[in-house]
Z-matrix of the N, CA and C atoms (Angstrom, degrees):
N
C 1 1.446
C 2 1.462 1 109.18
N 3 1.384 2 115.50 1 127.66
C 4 1.482 3 116.19 2 -174.44
C 5 1.535 4 112.25 3 -71.88
N 6 1.254 5 118.03 4 146.82
C 7 1.446 6 120.64 5 175.69
C 8 1.517 7 110.40 6 -91.88
N 9 1.305 8 116.35 7 179.03
C 10 1.459 9 121.12 8 -172.25
C 11 1.478 10 113.53 9 -59.17
N 12 1.377 11 113.92 10 -39.91
C 13 1.460 12 123.19 11 -178.88
C 14 1.598 13 108.87 12 -64.50
N 15 1.306 14 113.37 13 -47.19
C 16 1.488 15 120.58 14 -179.40
C 17 1.592 16 110.86 15 -57.65
N 18 1.272 17 113.80 16 -47.79
C 19 1.438 18 123.03 17 175.12
C 20 1.503 19 113.44 18 -61.11
N 21 1.277 20 118.62 19 -45.94
C 22 1.502 21 121.34 20 170.90
C 23 1.511 22 113.33 21 -53.94
N 24 1.334 23 112.58 22 -51.84
C 25 1.492 24 121.16 23 -177.02
C 26 1.525 25 110.35 24 -58.14
N 27 1.297 26 112.98 25 -46.86
C 28 1.595 27 114.26 26 179.30
C 29 1.518 28 107.88 27 -67.22
N 30 1.204 29 127.52 28 -41.51
C 31 1.397 30 130.96 29 178.28
C 32 1.533 31 111.90 30 -59.98
N 33 1.272 32 111.48 31 -44.94
C 34 1.501 33 122.26 32 -178.23
C 35 1.548 34 110.85 33 -60.00
N 36 1.441 35 111.62 34 -50.18
C 37 1.333 36 123.20 35 -177.78
C 38 1.546 37 111.96 36 -69.48
N 39 1.316 38 121.47 37 -33.19
C 40 1.421 39 131.30 38 169.68
C 41 1.606 40 108.04 39 -60.45
N 42 1.396 41 116.65 40 -47.02
C 43 1.428 42 121.56 41 -177.01
C 44 1.558 43 110.37 42 -63.87
N 45 1.318 44 110.87 43 -45.12
C 46 1.547 45 113.60 44 -173.58
C 47 1.555 46 112.11 45 -68.41
N 48 1.341 47 113.55 46 -33.50
C 49 1.418 48 120.81 47 172.86
C 50 1.486 49 111.98 48 -61.07
N 51 1.311 50 114.01 49 -49.58
C 52 1.562 51 121.85 50 -178.99
C 53 1.572 52 107.02 51 -64.52
N 54 1.250 53 120.18 52 -38.06
C 55 1.535 54 122.81 53 -179.60
C 56 1.571 55 105.22 54 -68.03
N 57 1.286 56 122.03 55 -38.13
C 58 1.458 57 118.40 56 -176.07
C 59 1.448 58 110.17 57 -75.62
N 60 1.335 59 117.63 58 -28.02
C 61 1.552 60 117.63 59 178.35
C 62 1.504 61 104.14 60 -76.20
N 63 1.398 62 114.35 61 -48.24
C 64 1.465 63 116.92 62 -173.13
C 65 1.649 64 111.59 63 -61.71
N 66 1.382 65 110.21 64 -31.94
C 67 1.428 66 112.35 65 180.00
C 68 1.459 67 115.78 66 -66.03
N 69 1.299 68 117.60 67 -31.49
C 70 1.479 69 124.75 68 173.21
C 71 1.509 70 110.56 69 -68.27
N 72 1.405 71 116.80 70 -53.92
C 73 1.367 72 118.13 71 177.66
C 74 1.573 73 115.96 72 -62.91
N 75 1.362 74 115.22 73 -42.35
C 76 1.456 75 120.30 74 176.22
C 77 1.590 76 113.17 75 -59.26
N 78 1.323 77 110.14 76 -39.60
C 79 1.449 78 117.22 77 -176.80
C 80 1.623 79 109.27 78 -58.70
N 81 1.333 80 111.03 79 -45.24
C 82 1.484 81 112.23 80 -179.88
C 83 1.549 82 111.62 81 -70.84
N 84 1.402 83 115.20 82 -39.18
C 85 1.517 84 117.48 83 -176.53
C 86 1.593 85 103.73 84 -73.06
N 87 1.280 86 123.00 85 -47.06
C 88 1.359 87 120.02 86 -176.23
C 89 1.490 88 119.39 87 -68.52
N 90 1.294 89 116.89 88 -32.91
C 91 1.412 90 120.79 89 -178.21
C 92 1.462 91 116.43 90 -103.50
N 93 1.362 92 116.76 91 -7.05
C 94 1.373 93 127.50 92 175.69
C 95 1.653 94 106.41 93 57.38
N 96 1.322 95 115.51 94 31.54
C 97 1.401 96 121.70 95 178.67
C 98 1.447 97 113.26 96 75.87
N 99 1.457 98 120.35 97 -4.67
C 100 1.437 99 119.12 98 -177.18
C 101 1.631 100 109.98 99 -69.23
N 102 1.231 101 113.39 100 -44.24
C 103 1.533 102 116.65 101 -173.85
C 104 1.619 103 102.51 102 -139.32
N 105 1.372 104 109.39 103 157.13
C 106 1.422 105 115.80 104 175.32
C 107 1.570 106 111.06 105 -72.03
N 108 1.297 107 114.59 106 170.21
C 109 1.495 108 119.60 107 174.04
C 110 1.592 109 113.90 108 -67.62
N 111 1.317 110 110.48 109 -28.79
C 112 1.500 111 116.91 110 -179.86
C 113 1.538 112 100.26 111 -79.55
N 114 1.269 113 126.42 112 -39.38
C 115 1.414 114 118.18 113 -178.63
C 116 1.631 115 113.93 114 -71.96
N 117 1.269 116 112.51 115 -28.38
C 118 1.519 117 120.91 116 167.30
C 119 1.530 118 108.38 117 -53.20
N 120 1.322 119 115.20 118 -55.60
C 121 1.530 120 119.72 119 -175.85
C 122 1.578 121 107.93 120 -60.92
N 123 1.290 122 116.04 121 -40.96
C 124 1.392 123 122.05 122 -177.69
C 125 1.554 124 108.05 123 -62.59
N 126 1.228 125 117.73 124 -40.88
C 127 1.547 126 128.84 125 -173.52
C 128 1.505 127 101.42 126 -69.33
N 129 1.394 128 125.55 127 -42.63
C 130 1.435 129 134.41 128 -174.33
C 131 1.557 130 99.20 129 -65.52
N 132 1.341 131 122.88 130 -46.36
C 133 1.488 132 122.78 131 -176.41
C 134 1.538 133 110.83 132 -63.92
N 135 1.310 134 117.95 133 -20.00
C 136 1.453 135 113.73 134 -179.29
C 137 1.583 136 109.04 135 -96.61
N 138 1.229 137 119.04 136 -5.86
C 139 1.444 138 122.44 137 -177.40
C 140 1.542 139 109.67 138 -51.20
N 141 1.266 140 120.77 139 -38.59
C 142 1.493 141 126.14 140 -174.68
C 143 1.601 142 111.82 141 -75.60
N 144 1.390 143 118.87 142 -11.12
C 145 1.378 144 123.49 143 178.98
C 146 1.454 145 112.46 144 134.91
N 147 1.381 146 115.65 145 -178.60
C 148 1.474 147 122.57 146 -173.90
C 149 1.435 148 111.79 147 -56.34
N 150 1.310 149 116.14 148 151.21
C 151 1.412 150 120.39 149 -177.58
C 152 1.564 151 108.93 150 -146.91
N 153 1.200 152 129.10 151 153.92
C 154 1.376 153 129.43 152 179.32
C 155 1.488 154 110.28 153 -89.05
N 156 1.320 155 119.07 154 156.45
C 157 1.436 156 121.56 155 178.70
C 158 1.467 157 112.17 156 -55.50
N 159 1.333 158 113.33 157 -43.71
C 160 1.546 159 116.18 158 -175.30
C 161 1.424 160 112.73 159 -68.38
N 162 1.264 161 116.33 160 -35.89
C 163 1.466 162 120.71 161 176.09
C 164 1.538 163 113.11 162 -64.48
N 165 1.332 164 120.89 163 -44.84
C 166 1.337 165 126.39 164 175.32
C 167 1.492 166 113.79 165 -67.01
N 168 1.365 167 123.17 166 -35.03
C 169 1.339 168 130.66 167 168.42
C 170 1.551 169 112.10 168 -55.53
N 171 1.309 170 114.92 169 -48.80
C 172 1.425 171 121.31 170 -174.42
C 173 1.566 172 108.39 171 -72.42
N 174 1.211 173 124.61 172 -39.62
C 175 1.366 174 127.29 173 173.07
C 176 1.571 175 114.85 174 -60.34
N 177 1.226 176 113.42 175 -36.19
C 178 1.526 177 121.69 176 -177.81
C 179 1.460 178 109.22 177 -87.70
N 180 1.336 179 120.38 178 -15.35
C 181 1.454 180 118.00 179 -179.83
C 182 1.498 181 110.57 180 74.62
N 183 1.357 182 119.98 181 30.98
C 184 1.462 183 121.91 182 173.22
C 185 1.469 184 107.10 183 -127.55
N 186 1.462 185 113.43 184 169.18
C 187 1.442 186 116.09 185 -178.14
C 188 1.536 187 105.64 186 -82.94
N 189 1.368 188 114.82 187 164.33
C 190 1.482 189 125.74 188 -178.65
C 191 1.518 190 108.56 189 -58.49
N 192 1.326 191 119.50 190 -41.41
C 193 1.496 192 118.05 191 -178.97
C 194 1.598 193 108.72 192 -64.48
N 195 1.288 194 118.08 193 -41.64
C 196 1.507 195 121.30 194 173.52
C 197 1.522 196 111.76 195 -56.91
N 198 1.277 197 114.27 196 -43.77
C 199 1.610 198 115.95 197 -175.75
C 200 1.536 199 105.84 198 -74.37
N 201 1.241 200 120.41 199 -28.00
C 202 1.460 201 123.55 200 -177.90
C 203 1.514 202 103.97 201 -66.72
N 204 1.314 203 118.66 202 -47.90
C 205 1.581 204 123.59 203 179.50
C 206 1.446 205 108.05 204 -57.56
N 207 1.401 206 119.54 205 -43.85
C 208 1.459 207 121.76 206 -175.65
C 209 1.451 208 107.77 207 -64.36
N 210 1.368 209 113.69 208 -44.87
C 211 1.528 210 115.65 209 -179.81
C 212 1.526 211 113.99 210 -64.32
N 213 1.270 212 114.39 211 -34.23
C 214 1.490 213 119.58 212 179.35
C 215 1.618 214 107.00 213 -59.87
N 216 1.200 215 119.39 214 -39.54
C 217 1.480 216 118.28 215 -178.01
C 218 1.482 217 106.14 216 -69.49
N 219 1.361 218 117.23 217 -48.49
C 220 1.418 219 117.08 218 -178.69
C 221 1.605 220 115.32 219 -62.53
N 222 1.342 221 115.19 220 -29.80
C 223 1.343 222 119.69 221 177.65
C 224 1.557 223 111.21 222 -70.04
N 225 1.334 224 114.29 223 -43.59
C 226 1.480 225 117.48 224 178.89
C 227 1.455 226 109.77 225 -60.21
N 228 1.359 227 118.88 226 -29.24
C 229 1.461 228 119.12 227 -179.43
C 230 1.598 229 112.94 228 -82.71
N 231 1.323 230 116.53 229 1.63
C 232 1.311 231 122.99 230 -173.23
C 233 1.617 232 119.98 231 64.42
N 234 1.433 233 112.77 232 30.57
C 235 1.328 234 119.41 233 -171.84
C 236 1.624 235 108.47 234 -102.30
N 237 1.268 236 115.57 235 -30.34
C 238 1.495 237 122.26 236 170.62
C 239 1.431 238 113.00 237 -127.82
N 240 1.346 239 112.75 238 161.90
C 241 1.616 240 114.53 239 169.68
C 242 1.445 241 109.22 240 -142.87
N 243 1.308 242 109.32 241 154.33
C 244 1.583 243 117.50 242 178.76
C 245 1.599 244 104.53 243 -97.78
N 246 1.283 245 108.66 244 138.04
C 247 1.399 246 114.74 245 177.86
C 248 1.541 247 102.28 246 -138.94
N 249 1.493 248 113.78 247 158.63
C 250 1.374 249 123.19 248 -177.21
C 251 1.545 250 102.07 249 -71.78
N 252 1.366 251 120.34 250 133.18
C 253 1.397 252 128.21 251 -178.53
C 254 1.528 253 109.25 252 -59.51
N 255 1.302 254 120.36 253 139.92
C 256 1.405 255 120.29 254 171.19
C 257 1.482 256 116.40 255 -75.42
N 258 1.264 257 117.79 256 -20.46
C 259 1.467 258 121.14 257 178.48
C 260 1.584 259 113.39 258 -90.02
N 261 1.218 260 114.06 259 -28.61
C 262 1.575 261 123.11 260 -172.51
C 263 1.481 262 110.60 261 -137.92
N 264 1.287 263 122.88 262 98.91
C 265 1.433 264 123.63 263 -176.82
C 266 1.540 265 113.11 264 -60.07
N 267 1.372 266 118.92 265 -19.83
C 268 1.337 267 122.31 266 177.80
C 269 1.599 268 117.41 267 -81.57
N 270 1.315 269 112.21 268 -5.23
C 271 1.425 270 125.43 269 -172.69
C 272 1.547 271 113.22 270 -107.56
N 273 1.164 272 115.16 271 160.23
C 274 1.478 273 123.53 272 174.00
C 275 1.544 274 109.65 273 -114.87
N 276 1.321 275 115.19 274 137.59
C 277 1.485 276 115.89 275 168.49
C 278 1.536 277 110.17 276 -112.50
N 279 1.211 278 119.88 277 148.24
C 280 1.400 279 126.87 278 -173.58
C 281 1.622 280 104.95 279 -103.41
N 282 1.301 281 119.58 280 124.08
C 283 1.417 282 120.27 281 179.83
C 284 1.643 283 109.19 282 -126.47
N 285 1.275 284 116.27 283 161.32
C 286 1.516 285 120.73 284 -179.22
C 287 1.610 286 105.66 285 -96.04
N 288 1.242 287 109.18 286 136.57
C 289 1.505 288 118.38 287 179.13
C 290 1.533 289 109.05 288 -82.23
N 291 1.352 290 113.28 289 164.23
C 292 1.583 291 113.18 290 169.32
C 293 1.499 292 117.36 291 -43.37
N 294 1.306 293 110.79 292 -47.75
C 295 1.407 294 126.05 293 -179.68
C 296 1.517 295 111.41 294 -53.82
N 297 1.393 296 107.13 295 -46.46
C 298 1.571 297 113.66 296 -177.94
C 299 1.486 298 109.38 297 -70.82
N 300 1.352 299 121.96 298 -33.29
C 301 1.430 300 123.48 299 179.67
C 302 1.486 301 110.06 300 -60.96
N 303 1.313 302 111.09 301 -47.03
C 304 1.555 303 116.85 302 -174.41
C 305 1.514 304 107.93 303 -62.80
N 306 1.340 305 112.72 304 -45.28
C 307 1.433 306 118.02 305 -179.04
C 308 1.515 307 113.35 306 -64.31
N 309 1.430 308 118.41 307 -36.66
C 310 1.353 309 126.11 308 177.31
C 311 1.673 310 112.63 309 -62.54
N 312 1.338 311 106.24 310 -39.68
C 313 1.514 312 114.96 311 179.96
C 314 1.525 313 111.19 312 -60.93
N 315 1.340 314 113.79 313 -49.38
C 316 1.409 315 118.45 314 -177.84
C 317 1.562 316 111.29 315 -68.91
N 318 1.245 317 118.74 316 -42.41
C 319 1.525 318 116.48 317 172.04
C 320 1.404 319 114.52 318 -63.14
N 321 1.343 320 118.55 319 -37.55
C 322 1.550 321 117.36 320 176.76
C 323 1.501 322 111.30 321 -64.48
N 324 1.335 323 121.75 322 -34.04
C 325 1.485 324 124.52 323 175.23
C 326 1.475 325 110.18 324 -68.78
N 327 1.277 326 123.49 325 -41.69
C 328 1.377 327 121.92 326 172.97
C 329 1.545 328 117.97 327 -60.01
N 330 1.452 329 111.09 328 -44.71
C 331 1.385 330 120.29 329 176.77
C 332 1.518 331 111.30 330 -59.15
N 333 1.379 332 120.79 331 -38.32
C 334 1.375 333 129.06 332 178.90
C 335 1.641 334 104.76 333 -63.79
N 336 1.292 335 119.35 334 -42.18
C 337 1.446 336 118.98 335 178.97
C 338 1.439 337 113.74 336 -69.41
N 339 1.180 338 115.85 337 -36.80
C 340 1.524 339 119.28 338 173.90
C 341 1.554 340 117.25 339 -66.58
N 342 1.229 341 116.58 340 -44.23
C 343 1.395 342 126.35 341 165.07
C 344 1.485 343 119.48 342 -48.26
N 345 1.345 344 107.54 343 -51.31
C 346 1.463 345 115.10 344 -179.04
C 347 1.478 346 115.48 345 -72.45
N 348 1.330 347 115.05 346 -22.54
C 349 1.446 348 122.62 347 175.43
C 350 1.589 349 108.80 348 -71.51
N 351 1.313 350 118.30 349 -41.47
C 352 1.502 351 121.58 350 174.56
C 353 1.573 352 108.95 351 -65.10
N 354 1.283 353 113.81 352 -48.30
C 355 1.509 354 118.95 353 -174.53
C 356 1.494 355 103.71 354 -61.14
N 357 1.277 356 123.11 355 -39.79
C 358 1.517 357 126.33 356 -176.20
C 359 1.415 358 114.57 357 -68.54
N 360 1.395 359 113.66 358 -23.36
C 361 1.530 360 118.53 359 -178.21
C 362 1.532 361 112.74 360 -81.40
N 363 1.393 362 111.62 361 -4.48
C 364 1.625 363 115.73 362 -175.19
C 365 1.426 364 102.80 363 -95.53
N 366 1.383 365 112.57 364 158.85
C 367 1.500 366 122.03 365 -178.09
C 368 1.601 367 96.26 366 -83.21
N 369 1.477 368 107.81 367 172.11
C 370 1.446 369 115.34 368 176.92
C 371 1.545 370 115.62 369 -63.39
N 372 1.233 371 114.73 370 -37.73
C 373 1.537 372 114.59 371 178.42
C 374 1.529 373 114.68 372 -74.85
N 375 1.384 374 113.90 373 -26.11
C 376 1.458 375 119.96 374 172.33
C 377 1.470 376 107.49 375 -68.91
N 378 1.316 377 122.90 376 -44.29
C 379 1.407 378 124.99 377 178.01
C 380 1.470 379 115.92 378 -57.04
N 381 1.350 380 112.93 379 -40.36
C 382 1.487 381 118.61 380 179.32
C 383 1.460 382 114.87 381 -68.06
N 384 1.303 383 119.16 382 -28.95
C 385 1.521 384 125.12 383 -176.20
C 386 1.544 385 114.55 384 -100.82
N 387 1.308 386 118.94 385 -13.30
C 388 1.500 387 120.61 386 -167.51
C 389 1.545 388 108.81 387 -72.80
N 390 1.304 389 120.46 388 -46.91
C 391 1.456 390 123.95 389 -170.82
C 392 1.568 391 111.11 390 -60.06
N 393 1.318 392 114.96 391 -47.93
C 394 1.471 393 116.96 392 -179.16
C 395 1.598 394 111.66 393 -65.10
N 396 1.319 395 113.96 394 -37.72
C 397 1.508 396 120.77 395 177.83
C 398 1.451 397 106.35 396 -69.13
N 399 1.246 398 125.69 397 -48.43
C 400 1.555 399 121.20 398 179.90
C 401 1.592 400 111.23 399 -67.16
N 402 1.196 401 116.95 400 -35.53
C 403 1.472 402 117.65 401 172.20
C 404 1.589 403 115.01 402 -61.86
N 405 1.258 404 112.01 403 -44.46
C 406 1.490 405 120.51 404 175.73
C 407 1.575 406 115.02 405 -63.44
N 408 1.431 407 112.12 406 -37.54
C 409 1.406 408 118.66 407 169.84
C 410 1.546 409 113.64 408 -61.09
N 411 1.252 410 112.28 409 -48.83
C 412 1.512 411 119.11 410 -177.61
C 413 1.501 412 109.77 411 -59.61
N 414 1.350 413 116.13 412 -44.89
C 415 1.498 414 118.99 413 175.46
C 416 1.446 415 112.46 414 -54.47
N 417 1.356 416 118.06 415 -56.46
C 418 1.357 417 126.97 416 -178.81
C 419 1.590 418 117.99 417 -54.92
N 420 1.379 419 107.88 418 -39.04
C 421 1.503 420 111.33 419 171.01
C 422 1.555 421 114.37 420 -70.93
N 423 1.306 422 115.68 421 -33.67
C 424 1.403 423 121.89 422 -178.23
C 425 1.650 424 105.78 423 -63.23
N 426 1.372 425 112.01 424 -41.61
C 427 1.507 426 113.20 425 -173.58
C 428 1.630 427 108.22 426 -72.46
N 429 1.310 428 125.24 427 -2.70
C 430 1.492 429 124.09 428 -177.30
C 431 1.461 430 106.92 429 -64.11
């Protein structure tokens, strides 16, 4: 008979597998093949205003060269642009273009529909307990 830890481990592995598979499906559905899910998340991080490559890399948990490659793709699509920083002439800041803002708005609406669909599939009692549990899981994972 499985103990609590075994049940948690099995459920956690099941959830991680489902998330990997859903991320691939959702990326295609959410972005329509225009941009990757990672690029969508990056674009969302820029929605509040210009950011440096280093700050974006830190937030995403990737290296600056990896972030630069991601930005290169978005820049080639006309979604972001690099500008000289107003605070430091030696630095660049990344901003979203008008085309990028339009794309982000469409993608955020799709993401909202997908999230709502998941939430709607839960029972009332599950809805009441899910947010605190997900937040606690995220905190525990961040502490690793």
